[in-house]
N, C-alpha and C positions, 0 to 999 in steps of 0.2 A: 975752783970751778966757777966760771962766770955764767950767770943766769940772766936771761932777758925777762923783764917783767912786763911783757906786752899784754894788753887786754885781748882776750879771745872773744869774738862775737858769738852769741848764742846760735845765730843762723849758720855760722861756719861749723859749729859742733854738730848741729842737726844734720847738715849735709854729710859730714863725716860718718855719723851713725847710720844714715840711710845708705850711703855707699857701701859700708861694711855689711849691712843687712842684705843688700842686693848681691854682694859677692858671695856671702854665705848661702843664700837661697839658690843662686845659680850653681854653685859648687855641689850643694846637697842634691839639687835636682838632677844634675848631670851624673853624679856618681852613685847615689843611693836611692832616692825617692823622688819620683817625678811629681808628686803632689806638692813639693816645695816650690814649684814654679808659681803656684797661686799666690804666694806671698808677694810676688812681683807686681801683681795687679794692684796692690795697695801701696807698696813702697816706691815704685817708679813714678806715679803721679805726684806723690809727696816730694820726691826728690826734684822733680821739675818745678814744682811750686816754690820750693826753697831756693833753687837756683835763680828763678825769676825774681823772687823777693830780694835777694842779695844784689842782683844786677840793677834793680830799680833803686835801691838805696844808694848804690855807687853813682848812678846817674843823677839822682837828686842832690847828692853832695857836690858833684861837679857843677850842677846848675846853680846851687847856692853860692859857690865860690865865684862863679861868673857874675852873679848879681851883686855880691859884695864888692867886686872890683869896679862895678859900674856905679856904685853909690856915690852920691854927691856929698862930700864932707861938710858942706855948708847947709845942707838941708836939715830941717827939724825932724824929730822922731816921727811925727805924724805923716810927713811927706815920704819918709823912707818906708813906712809900713804900706802906704798906698802904692809905691813903686815896686816893692819887692813881692807883692802878692800875699804877704803874710797877713793873717787875720781875715782873709777873704772867705766867703761862704763856699765857693766852688773849689 
């Protein structure tokens, strides 16, 4: 059996757990106990925050790749830091 040894992001696992929790809360609320819907008040905003977090990380990675492509290979390290925005206060 061939296994892939890919690293799994923690935020991806959190999203998976929140989706499963939402599915269970909706199923239980629909079939047995309507009080289970209150769990969605907590889990849905957490799910949205986790999705926004992972999308921002992907956007930042794409932006860093674009900055790396624009880097001048003849520039010194101090010039590169000034151009890339790394080390800035904001």
